[in-house]
N, C-alpha and C positions, 0 to 999 in steps of 0.2 A: 622569559629567560634573559639574564643580564648579558647584553651584547658586548660588554667590556671584558668578560671573562674568557680566557683561552685555556683550554684543558689539554693536558698531555695524555695521549692514549697510545696503545700499542696495537698495531695490526699484526696478527699472528696466525700461524697455521695450526688448526686444531688437530686432534688425533685422527679425525675422519678425513683429513686433507682439505677441509674447508677453511678459507681465510675469514677470520672474524676480528672484531674490534672490542677492546676492553680498556678500562682505565689503567694507567701505569701506577705502580705502587711506590709510595714514599716511605722511607725508613724513619726511625725515631729522631734521627738528626736532620730531618727535613729534605734529605737528598733522595733522588730517584734510585730505587733498587734496580740495577741493570737487568733487563729481561724478564721482570716479574709483572704479572697482570693480576687484576682483582676480578675474580669470577664468582658471582653469588656470595660475596663477602669473604671468599677464601683466596689467599695469595698462592699463585701457581707460577712455575717457571715455564717460559715459552722457549722453544728451540729455534724455530724460524720466525723472525719478527723484524719489524721496523717501527720506529716511532713516527707519530703524526701529531700535529697540533690542530685541535678542533676549535673553531671559533666562528663567529658570525661577522659578515661584512655586508653592509647594506641589506640587512635582514636575510641574507643568504648564508646557509651553512657551508663552511669551507673546511677542507682538510689539507694542511701544508705538510709535505714530506719532511721528515726531520732526521733521517738516517738511523744508525744503530747505536750511536754513542749517547748514553743517558744524559751526561752533563751538557753536551752541546745541544741536545734536543730540548732540555729544560731551559737553556739560555734563549733558544729561539722562541719558546713559548712565552718567556718573560718579556721579550722585545715586542712580540705581537700584542700581548696584553697591554703593555704600557702605551703602545702606539694607539690602540683602540680606546684606552681610557683618556688619553690626551685629546684625541679627536672628539670624543663625546663631550668632554668638558668645554672645549672650544665651541662646539656647536650650541651647547646650552647658553654660553655667554655671547653668542652671536659673532664669534671671531673666526677668522680664516687662518689656518696654519699650513705651512709647507711641510709635507710629509717626506722625509728622506727615504729614498728607495731602499728596500730591504735587501740583504745579501741574497744572491741567487744560490739555490741549492743545486747540487749535482743532479739529483733525481728529478727535480721539477724541470730543469732545462732539457733533460733527456726526453721527458714526456712532451715538452713543447716542440722539440725538434722532430719527434716522430709524428706528432699531430700536423706539423707544417708540411711534412712529406706527404701525408695522407691527403691533405687539402689540395696539394698540387697534383694529386693523382699518381704520385710516384710510389705505388704500393710495394714494389720490389725494394726500393730504397728504404721505405718505412720498415719493412720486415728485417732487412739487414741492420738498420739502426737499432731496432728493438733487441736483436740478438747481441750486438756488440755492446750496447749500453748495459744490458744485464750482466754480461761477462765482466765488463770494466768495474761495475759497482760491486761485484763480488770480490774482485781483486783489490781495489782501492777503496777502502771504507772511510771516505771523507764526506762530510756533509755539504760543505760550501765550495762553490766553484773557485773562489779566490784562494782556497787552500791547496789547489792542485799544483804540482810541480813537474818539471821535466822528468824527474826520476820515477814519478807515478806511471808515465807512459812507457818508460823503459821496463818497469816492473811488469806491466801488462804484456809486453813483448816476451819477457822471460817466462811468464806463466804459459803463454800460448806455445812456446817452443817446448816446454816441459811436457805439454800435452801432445807433443809430436805433430803439431801443425806444421805444414810446409812453409818454406820461406815466402812463397806466393800468397798463401793464406794469411800469414802474419802481415804482409804488406797491404793486402786488401782490407783487413780489419783495421789496420792503422789509418788508412785513408778515410774510412767511415768514421772512426773515432775522432780524428782531427777535424773533420767536417762538422761534427756535432759540437766539439769544444770551441771552434771558431764561432759557431752560431751562438754559443753560450757567452761569448765575449772574452774568452781566454786570450791572453797576449800571445800572438804568433811566435814571439821570440822564445817562449818556453817549449814550443812544440818541435820535437826532433823531425828530421827529414824522413821520407818514406824509406823503410828498410830495403836494402838491395836484395834482389833475388835473380836466379838464373832463368832467362826466358827459354822455356822448353818448346819444342815443336808440338803442334797440336796432335793429340793421339786420335787414332781412328780404329774402327773395327776392320779386321781382315775378312776375306770371303768365308773362310772356315768358321769363324765365330758367328757370322750372320747366318750361315746355312744351318748351323747347329741350333741357334736360338729359334729360327723359324720352324725347324723340324720338331721342336719340343713345345712350341707355343700353341695355346688354344686360340680360338678365333679372335677373341678380343685383344690378346697380346700380339697376335700377328698384325692386326690393323695398327696397333700402337707402334710397332717396330717399323712398319712400312711408311707410316706418316712421318716418322722421324727421319728415316733413311732416304726417302724419295721426295720429300718436300722440305726437309731441313727445319722443321718446326722446333721452336724452343719449348721448354718444359710447360710454361704457362699457356703457350699457344696450343699445345696438345690438349691440355686440360679443358680449354674453352673452345676447341674446334667444334663447329656445328655443321650438320648436313646442309644447312642453308648457305654455308660458305663455299660450297662446291658449285661451280658453274658448269653444269653437265655438258651443255652444247659447246662451250668454249674450251672445255677440258682444263679449267684453271681452278685454283683454290685461292680465296681471298682472305688474307689475315686482316682482321678488323676488330675494333673495340666492341666490348659487350657490356654496356652500361648496367644491365641487370645484375651482372656479377662483379661490377666495379673493375673490369679488366680493360686495359689499354695496351696496344702494341708498344714495345720497348722504345721505339723512336717516335712514337705518336704518329706514325704514317702507315696508311694501308698499303698493302702490296699484293700483287697477283703472282701466283706461282704456277707454272704449267704442270699438269698432272700426267705422268706416264700412262699409256693405255692399259697396262696390266694392273696398275694400282686403281685406275678408274673402274675397271671391271670388278675388282674386289670390293671397292666402296659401294657400288651399286648392289651387289649381293648382300653386303652387310646392312645396307639401308632397308632392303626389302623385308627383312624380318623385324624391323624396328620402326614402323611407320609412325608410332606414337612418340618417338624419341626426338629430341632437339640436338643434344650433344652427341657427338660421334663416340666418345669414350666416357660418357657420363656414368654416374653410379646408378643403382637400381631405382633410386628416388629422383633421378634426373638432375643431380647436382654435379658440378665439376669434380672429377676424381683426383683427390690429392695423394693417392697411393700408387700412382703409376710407376714411380721410381722403385718403390718396394716390390711391386710386381715384377719388374725387370730383374732386380737383384735375386729374387726368389727363383725366377726362371733360370738365371745363370748358374746359381748354386745347384739346382736340380738337374741341370744339363751338364754338370761336372766341368764347368768352365772357370771356376774360381782360380785366381792366380796362386793362392795358397800361402802368400808371404806378406800381404799387406795387413794393416791394422784391422780392417774390416773382416778379412778372412780368419784372423785369429781372435775375433770378438765372439761374444755369446751367440749371435744369430748368424755368423759366417756370411755377412753381406759384403761381397767383394767391392772394393773401391774402384776397380777398373771398369765396372759396368755402370754407366750413367746414361740418362736419356740424351744429354747434351752431346755425348760422343757420337750418336747417330747424326746429329747436325754437322759435327766436324767432318764426319765421313762423307756426308752429302756435298759439302762445299769443296772438299779436296777432290772428290770424284768428278765434279763438274769441271774444275780447273784442269785436271789431268786429261780430260777428254776434249779439251780445246775450246770450251766456252769462255768468252772473253771476260776480263775482270769486272767491267762495268755491269755486265749482265748478271754475273754471279753476285755482285754487291747488291743489286736490286732484288734478286730472289731471296738473298739471305737477310735483307733488311738491315744491313750495316750502315751506320751513319756516315762513316768515312771509308775510303778505299783502302787505307792502311790496315784496317781490321781484316779485310778480305785478303790482302797480300800476304798475311801471316800464313795462309794455307797454300801458298806457292812453294811447295816443298818437293825435293827430288823423289823419284820413284823409289820404292823400297828395294833392298838388295835382291829379294826374291824376284821382283818384277824386272829388274835390270839384268839379271844373271844371263839370260839368253842373248841379250844384245852385247854384253861384255864378252861372252864366249865367241861371238862372231867377229870380233875385232881382230885384225891382223896387227899384232904388236910389233 
């Protein structure tokens, strides 16, 4: 195969949902017909697609993302082919040429940024980056990084708000987006500041909500709730919790990395959390019937259970605890946004602080990197809790 030839192809979604590759179609005028692929000699229009340039570099097959605009994609193909031809001619003549660095594409820098996070072991950051980059690419359909403007970022904010994302969510996605764009070499001057949002008090579950959830939970969901409520475990920590993490004699639970599942604690630090006696008793009973299991909340096949949040939302709906007014409650599956696994963690931290455990100790149990994160949970007692004390005051 001629290593100097670069081919423009389309990666498209077939009718069966499978992503495939096929040659792009050129019209009689020599220009690419936008969105058309050549399949078994027949031209067909693709609905979901993106262009790629296929070429060889050092005898290795490469695919360079080229966006969705036909003209820009073909221009990229032409540059890659010319560069390959020039390099081959120079090699044949025994000459050395300086190759100008090609323009960075938005899609390739996103992939590189995600890969960088994965190599650092920042799997949560990689997942967030994948989500934000996909959203941004759907909104801002530009091929090259040097084409991005300040208005593109503002347009991304507008789309998020139209989707009824909260101000906090917009700010979080903005921070991940700008981190990626800085990694891609975008001039910081064109990046707007983080959108402002109202700092809300951490929401917690009240006793009635917890009692109702536990009353309607099966054995597995009960253990899930108690681990979140009485150990303050994060979502990923719940998924990867093992019976081996429980130190039965010391009555402690150790949060630690699980290389097998590519899991690391958020702060990269192990921590020991004391286990209340009643929870320890329930964990022993749960373990007795599962001597062959490693994960406390694993699936039937012994893998981390990624559907714990769905299980909680289903339990809340079946327990008639949905708030009835959020976007989740009004959605197809009626999955209330008020019920999250992380809310058990917030309830745990708040409860410890209200019961007189000092900040430094709570920080250690929670695995917070700085004490300011823990201090957010220093909130006044609720009106219901304070009512009797207020009534006893002689005004």
